[in-house]
N, C-alpha and C positions, 0 to 999 in steps of 0.2 A: 678791269686790271686795276688795282689800288694804286696809290703813290709810289709804294715800296716796291712792287712788283715792275712798275713801270720805269723806275729808277734803275732797277737791277737790270732789266732788260736794254735800255739805254747805254748802260755800263760797258755791259758785255759788246753791244754792237760796237762801240769806240774802241775798246781793248782789241777786238778782233780785227777790224780795220787797222790798228796801230801797229798789231802784230804783222798783219800781212803787208805792210807797209817796208815795215824794219826788215822783217826775215824773208817775205815772199811767199808766206805759208802760213799754217797755223790759224788762220783765223774761224774754220770750223771747230778745230779742238777748243780753242779758247770761249769762243762763244756758248759750245755745249756745255761745258762745265758749270755753266750758269742757267741757260735756256732750259735744258734738260728737267731742271727743277721748277720751272715757272710756266711752261707751255708743253705742249705734248711733243712727243718724239716727231711724228708726223710734222708739224708746223716746223719744229726745228730743222729736220732735214731741208725742207722746201726753202727755208729761209736760206739756209746756207749755201744750197745751189744757187737761189737768186742773187745774194750779195756776192756769191763766189764770180759770179759775171762780171761786177764792178772791180773787184780786188785783182783778180787775175789780169781783166782786160786794160786795167790801168798800170799794172807792172810790165805787162806786153809792150803797151805803147811807150811808156819810159825806156824800155830796154831794146827799142824795135832795131836799132842800128847794131845792137851786137848779136843779133839772131841769125843761127845757122839751121834754115831750114832743113839742109841736108842732114844736120845730126839730130833734128828734133823728129823728122818724119817715123820713123821706124816706133818712136814713143806713141805717136798720135794714132799710127795705123794699129799698134795694138792695142790701145786704150779705146779705140773705136768700135773695136770687136768685144772687149772687155766689159766695157760698160752696159750694153742691153743684158748679158748673160748677167752681170749681178744685180740689175733689176728684177730679172726672172726669179732669182733665188729669193727674194725679199718674200715669195709665196712660201718657200720651204724653210728659210732659216730665219731665226729671230736675231734682227740686229743687236739688240741690246747685248746679247752673249758675244758676238763677233766683235762688239767695240769694246767690251772688257778684255778679250783676250788681245786687241790692238793695243789696247792701253798698259797691260802686263808687257807685251813687247817693246812697246817706246821708253816704258821705263827703265827695263832691262839695257836696252841699247844705248839710251841716254846716261845712264850712270856708267857704262863701259866705256863708252868715249869720253866720258868728263875725266875718268880716272886713269885713262890711258893717252898715250902721245899718238899724234896723228898715225894711221895706219899706211900701209904702202899702198899706192893706187891700183886698185882692179882693173887688168885689162879686160875688153869687152869689145866686142863688135855689134853689127846692125842686128844679127839674129838675137843676140841675149838683151839688147836694148829694147826689141819688140817685145820679147817675153816679158820685161819689167813693165812695159808700157800695157800689155795685156792684164798683167795680175794688178796694177795701179788702178786701170779702168774699171774692172772687176770689184774692188773693194767701193770705189766712188760710188759704182751703181747700187751697190749691197748698203752702203753706211752713209754716202753723201759726203766723206770726206776725201778729197783727191790728192792730198799730197804726202801721205803717210810714205809709201813705197818709193816714190820717184825721189823725194827728198834723201832718203836714206841711200839711195842708189847714187846720187849725185856727189854725196860726201865721201862713198866709198871709191869713187872713181877718182878723187882727188882733184878735182877741178877748183879754179879759183872762184871767189864768190860771184864776181859777175858772169863767169861761164855758168855755174851752177841756177843761177837766176835766169839765165838766159836759155837755159834748158828746161828746167821744172815749171816756170810760170807759164810758158805756151802749152806745156803738156797737161797741166792742170786746167788751164782754160778749156783747151780742147775735151776734156774728161766732163767738166761740167757741163759744156753745150750740149754733150750727146746727154748727158743725164736729166738736163733740164727738157730736152724733147721726149726723152722716156717718161719722165713723170708728167708731163702734159698730157700723155694718152692715158694716165692712170685715173684721172680726175681728183687728184689730192689737192690742186690748189684752188681754196676756197676765198671768200672773200673776205674772212677774218686773215687769211694769211697776207691777202693783198694789203689790208689794213694794217698790220704788223709790219710788213716790209716796208711802206711809205713812211711809217711811224718812226723805224729804226735807221734808214737810209740817210739821215743828215750826220747822225752820230759816226756812223760806218764811214762816211767818206771824209768827215774831221779827224778821225785816228789815221786813216790810212793816207793822209797828207803830212800830218805829224811823223809818221812813221818812216814814210820816204824822205823828209827832209834830215833824219837823223841817219839813215842807212849810208850815205856818204862819208860818213865819218867812221866808219867801222874798216878795220885792215881784214885780210883772210883770216887770220888766226883767231880774231874776236869775232868774225862773222860763224866760224866754226862752234865755237863756244855759245855762241847766242841759239844756233839751231838744236846744238844738244840741249842746251837749258830750256828750250820751248817744247822740244819732243818730250822731256822728261815731265815737266808741268802737265803737257797734253795728256799724257799717260797716266798721270796721277788724277786729272780731272775725270777722265773717263773710267778710270775704276772706282770712284768714289760714286759717280752719278749713276753707273750700272751695277758694280762688282757688291757694292756693303750698301745695301738698302736702308738699314736702322740709321746711317749718318746723315741720310738725305734731310735737309731741312724742307719744311712745308710751308709755301707762302700762300698757297690758295686753299 
């Protein structure tokens, strides 16, 4: 890994940590937009999961007094069932096509949300929350991204920024933990991945700390716009990385 590639790798780690600290999610989307150009998809997925233990774990710890485990339980139960299924589907489905489809959905949802006023809150019960948790977990196991569905769902529920983070961060952490366990049985974690993990960890933690410092300055309206912008940018990065190979830069 030469100096330019190393710099891009560390920059992505910092920006991913910053996005997670500021918005509570999007680390995977942010880093994938850069890492998929310079390291392999398997390395990218493994690192996203490994770093997610830090970003979501730190977020849950910071928001621990706001957590309502009764509200969170249906999402986590559904996700625990969905993650292994998603990991199993890796054998039959190319994650690249799945990520491209997710990217398109993120662009459409982000654009619509930014051009429309806030929608009326969607009423739902434990069964619907469990179903969302299942779908969120399945996509996490398949793509390594634990926050796509649950983040949008929390916005549709019309919750405040603190309530949203107190729901989607522990749900994402649960999905990441199960994904990490599932990946450990596949043998994808190599010495090279461990080396990359240790190399990028300080940059990730620095970005995470800075992002959380700025989070307290956001009101609910600003947080909603921030989430939508991050979803839009994340979708574009996934489309560029997977959907249009001719525009991929080649650093290696």
